[in-house]
N, C-alpha and C positions, 0 to 999 in steps of 0.2 A: 431464374432462381440458381440453376446450375453454374452460370459466370459468377454470381456472387459467392457462392460456396467455394468454387475453384479459387477465386482471389484470396480467401481467407487464408490458404496455405502456401501462397506464393511468397518466398523469401524475398525481401525488399530492403534496401539501405534505408537508414534513418540517419539523417545528418545531425551531427554533434558539435556544436561550437563551444569550446573551451580554451581559452588563451588568455595572455595577459593583457590584450586590447579590451577583452570583455571585462576582466576584473577592474581596469581602470574606469570603464563606463559604468559599471555597477557602483563603485565607489563614488563617482561624480554624481550619480542619481540619488545616492544616499545622503550625500551632502547636501544637494538640492532640496529634498524633502525636509531634513533637519532644519535648513533655514527657513523654509516655508512654516514649519511648525512653531519654530521659535518666534517668528514674526507674528503668528496667529495666536499662540497660546502662551507666549513669555517664557519663563524659566521652566515651566513643564512640557515644552515643545520637545527638544531632541529626544529620541529613542536610544534606548542601549542597544548595540549592534555588535555582532561577531567582528572582531578586528581582523586583519591580516588574511585577508582573502587569497587564494591561489587558484589556479587552472587545476581542473581534473585530468591530469595527463592519460589516465588509463582509457578514458572515454574519448579522447580527441580525435581517434581515427574512425569514429562513427560505429554504429551497429547494424548487424543485419537481423531483421526480424520478420515475422508474418503478421498480418493484422489479428489473427487468432491468438497469437503470443500476448499481443497488447490487451485483447479482451478477457484472456484468462487472468492477466495479472490485475486488471481492473476488478474483474469479478470477485477475486479474493480478497482485493483491497475494501470493497465496499459491505462485505458480508456482516461486519459487527458495527457498522456506522448508525443503525436505527434510523433510517432516512424516511420511512413512512409505515403506516399501520398495516399494509398489506405486504408483510414481513419478506417473503420470498421475492415478490415482484419488484419491491422497492430497493432491494439490496443485490444480491449475487446476479439475479436476473437483470439488474439496471444496465449491465453492460451491453446487452444484447442490442439494444436500440442503435449501437453503431456498428452493427454487422455488414451495413451497406456504406459506411462512412470513410473508410480508407482504402486507398489504391495508389497505382504507380502509372496512372494514365498519362498521357499528354507528349507532345513532340518535344524532344530534347530533354525530357524529365524522366524517361524511362529508367526505372532502377532506382528512383527515390520515392519514399512514401509521401503521400500528400492527401488532402481531402478530396473525395470524390465529388462529381457535379451535384449529387444528390445533397451531400452534406453541406456544399457551399451554397445551396439554395435556400437554408433556412432564413427565413425573414424576421422572426420574433427575436427581439433582442436578449429577452429572458431565456429561451432556449438555447440561443447561442451561447450565453454566459454559461449555462449547464453545460453544454457539450465541450467548451474550452477548459472548464474546471474539471470534468471528469477524465477526459482524454489527457489533459495534463498530469492527472495522477497516474493513469496507465503508463504513459511514456516515462515520466520521471522514476517511477518505482521499477520500472525495466531496466533503466539504465543504472539505479542504485544497486540492484541486485547483481548486475553485471559487473560493476566495480567492486563490491565486496567480494565477490568470487575470485576476480583477479587478485585481490590482496590477500585472502585468506583461502587459497585453493583446497585446503585440506578441512574445511569447515562447512557446514551447513549454513544457509541463509535464510532467515525469516523475516517477513513484513509484518508489523503489528501497528495497528490504527492507534495513534497517540493518544487522542481523548479517552478512548476505552481503558487503555493501561493507566493514564494518570489518576483516572476517577477511583482507582482502588487505593489511592491515597490522599487525594486533594478534592475539594469541592471546586467545581469549575463553572457552575451556573447557579442561579438561585434556586433551582429545583434540586441542588445537591445537599446534603447535610455537611456541615462543618464551616470553619472559617475560610472567608474568600477573600482574595486580594484585589478583585476587580480588574486584574491584569489580563488583556484580552489577546496577547500575543503567544501563541502557541505553535509548534511544528505540526504537521500533518500526519507524520508517521515515524516509527523507529524501525531502523534496519538493524538486525542483530546477526552476527557471525557468531555460530556457537558449535561446540563440540563436548561430547559427554565427558563429565569429570574435570572440565577445564573451565577457566574464566572465559566469559564471552564479551566480544566487542560490540558496543550499540552506539549507534549514531542517529541522531535527530535528523530528520529529512523533512525539507518543505518542497513541495512540487505543485506548480501552478500551470496555467494555460491561458493563452489569449488569441484573438482574431486580429490582432493588430501588426504591429512590425518589431523590429528588434528594440526599438526605445522603450516599447511597452514592457518587452521581457526584462530590460535593464530595471524598470521600476518595480517589477515583480520581484526580481532577485534582491534587490535593495530592501523590499519589505520583508523578505525571508530572512534576511541577516538580523532582524529584530525578533522574528519569530523562534528560530532556531537557538537564539541566545537566552532564551527565557527557561531552557532546561539545561542544568548542569548534572553531569553524571561523574561522581568520584570528585576529585580536587576541583576546587573552584577555577573556572576559567580555562580548562584544558580539554574540554570535550570536543572532538572532531564533529563536523556537521557536513551535510550535502544540501545545496540547493539547485533547484531545476526549474526553468520556465519554458514551456514548449509554445513556439510561435507557430500557430495554424494559419499561416497566411492563405488566402484564397487563390493567389496567384502563382506562388511558388512552392516547391515543396515544403514540407514542416521540417522546422529545426529545433532541436532541444539545445537552449543554452543553459550551460552548467558551471558552478564554481563550487568551492568547498572552503571551509574553515579547519585548517588542521590542527591537531592537538594530540597529546599523549594520553588524556583521559578516556572515558567511555568504557571503562572495565567493570565487569560484574561478576562477583562470586571469587573462587569457587564455592559451590554449596557444601555446607557441613552436614545438611540433612537431606533426605529423599525428596525428590520434586513432587512426589505425590500427595505431600502436606498441603492442606487447603491454604489459601491465601486469606490472610487476616485484611479486614477493612481497617484503614488507618485515617485518622483526621489530622494530618500535617498541616502546619502553619505554612500557607503558600509564599515562602521567602527563601532567597538565595543568600547564603551566608559567606561573605568575604573573608578572607584570613584576616586576623587583627594585626595592627601594626603599632608598635612601640608600646606595647601593653594596652592600648586603648581599643574599646570593642569596635568593631567596625559596623557601619550601618547596613542593615539588612535590606535587599532589593526584592522586589516582588518577582515572583517566579516559582521554579520548582526545582529543588536541590535534592538528589540522590546522593547523600553522604555516604562515606565509606562504610558506616555503621548500617546503612540501608541496602548495600548493594545485593546481599543475598535474598532480602525480601523482594527486591524488585526484578531480580533474575526470574524468581519463582511467578511474579505477576506476568512476565512476558512470556514464560513458558506455558502458564495456564490459558492467558488470552489467545495465544495462537493455537492451543489445542482446541479452544471454544469455537475459533474461527472455522478449523477443520471441521469440527461436528456441524456447525451452522451451514457450511458449504455443501454438506452431504444432506441436508434436510432435516437433521435431528437436533430440534431445538431444546429439548429436554436434556440431551447429552451436553449440549454446549452451555447451558444455564449452570451446571454443576461447578464449572470452571470460574465463574463470574461472581463477584460480589454484587448485592443488591443495588448499590450505586453504579456498577458497571452494566446493569441491566439483565440480572438473572431472571428476574419476572417477565421481562419484556420476552426473552426467548423461551421461557417455559410454558408462556401462555398458549391455549389452543389456537391453531390455524388451519383454517379450510385448504384443501389440497389445490382448489381452483384458485386461490389467490396467493397462497403461500408455497412452502417448500417443506414436503414432507418426505421421510427417508422410508421409501417402499419399493425402490428399483434397482436392479444389479444388471451389470454387464461386464463381458469378459473382453479385455485388450491386451494384446501381447502375452497371451497364456495366463493373464492374472485376472481374477475377479476383483470387480470394483463395486462399491455399494454407494447409493446416494438417492437423488431426487430428480424429477423431471419436469419440463414445462413444455406446452404445446401452445403455439401461438401462430398468427399469421404474419408472414413476411411480404409486404405488398399483397400479391394475390395468392400466395402458396402458404400452405401449412407446412410448418417445421416443429421438429422435436428437439430439445436441447436436454443432455443429462449431465449433471455436474456431481462427482463424488469423490471418494478416495478408495485406495486398495483396502479390501476386507480386513486382512489382518491388521493395518492400521487402525481402522474404524473400530473394531473391536476392543482395542486398547484403550482408545480414547472414550469409548462409551462406558467401559468398566472402572474409568479414572485413573488408569495407569500411565500417567504421563512420563514418568521415569523410563519405563519400557519402550513406549511409544518414540520417545526421542531417540533412545538407542537403536532401535530398529530402523527408523528412518534414516539415521546416519550410517548405519552399517549397510544399507541398500541404496545409498545415494547414486553409486556409480551404475547401478543396474537400470535406472531410469534417468539418462541424462534427459534435459529439457529437449523435447522434440514436438514437432507439428506435423502430421501427416494425413493423407486421405486414407481411411480406413474402407476397403472394399466391402468387408463382411457388415460393417456398421452402416456403410453407405453415405458418409460424409467425412468433414474435417474432425480431427481430434487432436487435441493439446494435452500432453503429460509433462508433469513437472517432477523435479527430483523429490518433492516432499510427498509423493504418491497420489497427488490430485489430478483429476482428469476433468477436462470440459469438452463435450462433443456435440455437434450438430448434424442434423440430416433432413432432407425432406420427407415428411410424413408418408407421402405416398409410395416411397421405397421401402418401407416397413411393413412387413406382413403382420396379420394378427397374432401369428406365432411368435414372432420376435419381440413384439410388444409385451406380450405376457411373460416374457423369460425374466 
């Protein structure tokens, strides 16, 4: 177990491919798919796709990350996804099953992240699909954050689950109230670069993974061009987007393939009212509205359009959804539920959950001189019992619990330079710790190293 935990804090290169050749290959894959759809479905075949793809130059030099970075990113991303009835286990604890999955082992491959022998040995196709799906989210969002921070170095960056945010305004499935278009193409996440009192920049993000080869990644990115096109923020057809496909090849280091659709849209706000105001549930018609031409009304297209008159409302939606995610990551479902509409899942997160199967905010720990409050989970990792702690800085948590989103965002922004993203082995804790600029922490240790006194702290 010691070797596994030590491996979680080892900084490793993550290969990123983003160039003009990749753009051409994705466009070819999209054209091939459109021809197939047209032959099979006739006029209804071709999909609407983001035009004018380009490389993501900021990420072309690759990334240096630890496996614990990826698992922390994935844990935060899954928190509001409502993946199962055992709330804590199904969501942010769901990333822990990959604690043995990533390594840099192998002759000639040292220094580049790849799947471990244990992860490569998974036989069932259904489990491999879940593995590639979830690790694709982790790596894609890690790169998305990296890109946005380089573009907006004086801003905070938040990741928000797209379906959770969109449900504040639209019906997505038959279980939701309101008009539905039946359009199934949606991005997985939104990445928001924000600064208190200023407009924020929001990009739809689609991130997938596969156990195949580069050709499979080209197909996933081609499908992503249709998913991100379904959301327009601000003026029609100007929303910038990011698309990623992580190739989890069993014989080579993993590679993140990345393209973008540039644009001058995606702007929200600035708000004219305090962020603390509750989000109103809307029942918007799920259509995108192109501009009129020659005085003739343009035909509406299925999708989700945050028009200029809606940008303040949607900025509040994103801020409240991010606050709910922070509360849920700390194990406080009741605090999370106050930020969500019923359609977004407020009842789901306010329901009673037993500590043995869910996440309950009842634990605290001090890292780097700061008290963090959150929840814990104890489980077996192969033969060893381990303890995992997830939470946020106590000062931030208190603001979230009290409904003070405005002040929470201001304090997170003011203290962003105090906590640069870092992963380290904490001797007092006894294992790996990941701390993020948003004040969230994820820590793991062998249970045998923890005395009864420190467990009661």
